[in-house]
C-alpha positions in Angstrom: -0.2 -0.2 -0.2 1.3 3.1 -0.3 0.8 6.4 1.7 0.9 9.7 -0.6 1.6 12.3 1.5 0.2 15.8 0.6 1.0 19.1 2.0 -1.7 20.9 3.9 -3.0 23.8 2.2 -2.7 27.3 3.1 -4.8 28.8 5.5 -7.7 31.2 4.1 -6.6 34.7 4.8 -9.3 36.0 7.7 -10.4 39.7 6.6 -9.6 42.4 9.8 -13.1 43.8 10.3 -11.9 46.7 12.3 -9.0 47.4 9.8 -11.7 47.1 7.3 -14.2 49.9 8.7 -10.7 51.6 9.1 -10.2 51.6 5.5 -13.8 52.0 4.1 -15.1 55.2 5.9 -13.7 57.1 3.1 -16.5 57.4 0.9 -18.7 60.5 1.9 -15.6 62.9 1.3 -12.3 61.4 -0.4 -10.7 65.3 0.1 -12.0 64.9 4.4 -10.6 61.3 4.1 -7.0 63.0 2.9 -7.4 65.7 5.3 -7.7 63.3 8.1 -4.9 61.7 7.4 -2.7 64.5 6.9 -3.9 65.8 10.5 -4.3 69.0 8.5 -5.9 72.8 10.2 -8.5 74.4 9.3 -11.6 75.0 7.5 -13.0 72.5 4.5 -15.9 74.4 3.0 -18.4 72.3 0.7 -21.8 74.1 -0.5 -23.9 73.6 2.1 -21.9 74.5 4.9 -18.1 74.2 6.5 -15.7 72.2 9.1 -13.5 72.7 10.9 -10.6 70.5 11.7 -7.4 70.7 13.8 -5.0 68.1 14.0 -7.2 66.0 11.1 -10.0 66.1 13.8 -13.5 67.4 13.2 -14.0 70.0 15.9 -16.8 72.5 14.6 -19.5 72.1 12.1 -21.5 74.8 10.9 -24.3 74.9 8.3 -27.4 77.3 7.4 -30.1 74.2 7.6 -28.7 73.7 11.5 -29.7 76.3 13.9 -25.9 76.1 15.7 -24.8 75.7 19.3 -25.8 79.4 20.5 -29.0 79.0 18.9 -29.7 75.2 21.1 -28.0 76.7 24.3 -29.7 80.4 24.5 -34.2 79.0 22.9 -33.9 76.1 25.4 -33.0 78.6 28.5 -29.7 77.0 28.8 -28.0 80.1 28.6 -28.8 83.4 28.6 -28.5 85.1 25.4 -26.2 87.8 27.0 -24.2 85.3 28.5 -23.2 83.4 25.3 -22.8 87.2 23.2 -20.4 88.2 26.4 -18.0 84.9 25.5 -18.1 85.3 22.3 -16.9 88.7 22.6 -14.0 88.1 25.6 -12.9 84.9 24.0 -13.1 84.1 20.3 -10.2 86.5 19.8 -8.4 83.9 21.6 -10.4 80.7 20.4 -11.2 79.5 24.2 -15.2 80.2 23.5 -16.6 77.0 25.1 -13.7 77.3 27.8 -14.3 80.5 28.9 -18.0 79.4 29.2 -17.1 76.6 31.5 -14.8 78.5 33.4 -17.4 81.6 34.2 -19.7 78.7 35.4 -22.2 79.3 32.7 -22.2 76.0 31.8 -20.8 72.3 33.3 -18.3 70.9 31.0 -20.1 67.8 30.6 -22.9 69.7 29.4 -21.3 71.8 26.8 -19.5 68.5 25.8 -23.0 66.8 24.8 -24.5 70.2 23.3 -21.6 70.5 21.5 -21.5 66.8 20.3 -25.3 67.3 19.3 -25.1 70.7 17.2 -21.8 69.3 15.4 -23.3 66.2 13.8 -26.8 67.8 13.4 -24.9 70.6 11.4 -22.5 67.7 9.6 -24.9 65.7 8.1 -25.8 69.1 6.0 -22.7 69.6 5.3 -21.7 66.1 4.1 -24.7 65.7 2.1 -24.2 65.6 -1.8 -23.5 68.7 -3.3 -23.0 70.0 -6.7 -19.8 72.0 -6.1 -16.7 71.2 -5.7 -15.2 71.5 -1.8 -12.4 73.7 -1.0 -10.2 73.8 2.1 -8.0 76.7 3.7 -5.6 75.9 6.2 -5.4 77.8 9.2 -6.4 78.4 12.7 -9.1 76.3 14.9 -12.7 77.6 15.3 -13.1 80.5 17.4 -15.2 78.0 19.5 -12.1 75.8 20.4 -11.5 72.4 20.9 -14.3 70.9 23.3 -14.8 67.6 22.0 -12.8 67.0 18.8 -14.6 63.9 17.0 -12.5 61.4 14.5 -13.8 62.1 10.7 -14.6 58.2 10.4 -17.2 58.2 13.3 -18.7 61.6 11.8 -18.7 60.0 8.3 -20.5 57.1 9.4 -23.0 58.3 11.5 -24.2 60.9 8.3 -24.8 57.5 6.8 -26.5 56.4 9.5 -28.6 59.4 9.2 -29.5 59.2 5.6 -30.3 55.2 6.0 -32.7 56.3 8.6 -34.7 59.4 7.0 -34.8 56.7 4.2 -36.8 54.5 6.0 -39.2 56.8 7.0 -39.9 58.4 3.9 -37.6 57.6 1.1 -38.3 61.0 -1.0 -36.2 64.3 0.6 -38.3 66.5 -1.4 -39.6 68.1 1.8 -36.4 68.5 3.7 -35.6 71.9 2.3 -38.9 73.1 0.8 -42.2 74.9 2.5 -44.4 72.6 4.2 -48.0 72.3 4.2 -50.9 71.0 6.6 -52.7 67.9 3.9 -55.9 68.0 6.2 -57.0 64.4 5.7 -59.2 62.5 8.0 -57.9 59.5 9.8 -54.4 60.7 11.2 -52.8 59.0 13.4 -52.0 59.9 17.1 -48.9 62.0 16.9 -46.3 63.1 19.9 -45.4 66.2 21.5 -42.6 67.3 19.6 -44.7 66.0 16.3 -47.4 68.1 17.9 -45.4 71.3 17.8 -43.6 71.0 14.7 -47.5 70.1 13.1 -48.4 73.4 14.8 -46.2 75.5 12.7 -46.4 74.2 9.5 -48.4 77.0 7.4 -47.6 76.9 3.9 -44.3 79.1 4.1 -41.7 77.2 7.1 -39.7 75.3 5.9 -38.4 72.2 8.2 -35.5 74.4 9.2 -37.6 77.3 10.1 -39.4 75.1 12.4 -36.6 73.7 14.1 -35.1 76.9 14.7 -38.3 78.4 16.1 -38.4 75.4 18.2 -34.8 75.2 19.4 -34.8 71.9 18.3 -32.1 69.9 16.4 -32.4 70.1 12.2 -32.4 66.7 12.1 -34.6 65.7 14.6 -37.6 67.6 12.9 -36.7 66.1 9.3 -37.3 62.7 11.3 -41.0 64.5 12.5 -41.6 65.7 9.4 -40.6 62.7 7.4 -43.2 60.9 10.0 -45.8 63.2 9.1 -45.6 62.8 5.7 -45.7 59.4 5.8 -48.8 59.3 8.0 -50.5 61.7 5.6 -50.3 65.0 7.9 -47.7 67.4 5.9 -46.8 67.8 2.3 -45.2 69.8 0.1 -46.9 73.7 -0.4 -47.3 74.0 -3.8 -45.6 76.8 -6.1 -47.0 79.9 -6.0 -49.0 80.6 -9.0 -47.6 83.2 -11.8 -50.3 86.8 -11.8 -51.1 86.9 -15.8 -50.8 90.4 -16.9 -53.1 92.5 -17.3 -55.5 92.1 -20.6 -55.9 95.3 -22.9 -59.3 96.7 -23.0 -60.5 94.9 -26.8 -60.4 97.7 -29.8 -63.7 98.4 -31.7 -63.2 97.0 -35.3 -62.4 99.9 -37.9 -63.6 97.4 -40.8 -63.3 94.0 -41.8 -59.4 93.6 -43.2 -58.7 91.7 -46.3 -57.3 88.3 -46.7 -53.3 88.7 -47.3 -52.8 88.7 -50.6 -52.4 85.4 -52.7 -53.6 83.5 -48.9 -57.4 82.2 -48.5 -59.0 82.6 -45.3 -59.2 79.6 -42.9 -62.3 77.3 -43.9 -65.1 78.3 -41.3 -63.8 81.6 -40.7 -64.9 84.7 -42.0 -62.3 86.7 -43.7 -61.7 89.5 -40.3 -61.7 86.8 -38.0 -58.1 85.1 -36.5 -58.2 81.7 -37.8 -56.9 80.0 -34.6 -57.9 82.0 -31.4 -55.9 81.9 -28.3 -56.8 79.2 -26.3 -58.4 80.4 -23.0 -56.2 78.7 -20.1 -57.9 75.9 -18.0 -57.9 75.6 -14.4 -56.7 72.2 -13.1 -58.9 70.3 -10.6 -58.1 70.0 -7.1 -56.5 66.1 -6.6 -58.7 64.1 -4.7 -57.1 63.7 -1.1 -58.2 60.3 -1.0 -55.9 59.3 -3.8 -53.2 61.3 -2.8 -52.9 59.3 0.4 -52.9 56.3 -1.4 -50.0 57.0 -3.6 -48.5 58.1 -0.8 -49.0 54.7 1.0 -48.5 53.2 -2.2 -44.9 54.5 -1.9 -44.1 54.2 1.6 -45.1 50.0 0.4 -42.9 50.1 -2.1 -39.5 51.3 -0.6 -40.0 48.9 2.9 
């Protein structure tokens, strides 16, 4: 009997999941990934806002779609507006506004860190949204607020992707995020939470989700969650654009006589020689959409998105 000895096959490589996650977090903004690797300090300017970096870490985010740290602290009474303005005036030039608030006894250090992280993630969601313009980076000093709780770029981008997924699962159409909102007045609206009732009470056909968030002193992302849930429930829709007013019509002139047809051209059949052969069409007002059909369409879109 012959025994054939074979070598043991090599072991298959096992992927390091932690290393793979670290390598795969650069899909939101390649420039931000490179700046984090370079440990750059400065400001990244994008279409919807800015990200401030210090040694490759994100220390502050600002967007016109998010209320910001100062508005969140002063809107709910956590900090007096005068105290915030005084801290900005006295410590902004030294990039120590956050430390000034703690040293002056206006806020505990832990409370300031929590509020700062909430405002940073809220604004960064809009800053890292898809844009139509290329980003640019300016090297320079850190933000005037100072370094309170820096966030790694990897964690910031993962949280941004998670928030996009949350909104998509609630209502997959982002059309109402930055447009004026209107109430549908449909029957059968499910029970609402206190925060949803507050949001719905400010929907007037003019305000956007960002406007409502600023008035309530809420995070903009949380307001988007409420808006999309209200939309999925059939309580909110986008406001119809204002109709353009037609130009004033001129008074009809009295006829001065029957006009002759053009030389060599016969008048259209069925029309006298002096009448225009193709009268201008009269605009017809569109019929209002049936609210029940609108609700059914929303339910269909929501079921297809599951």
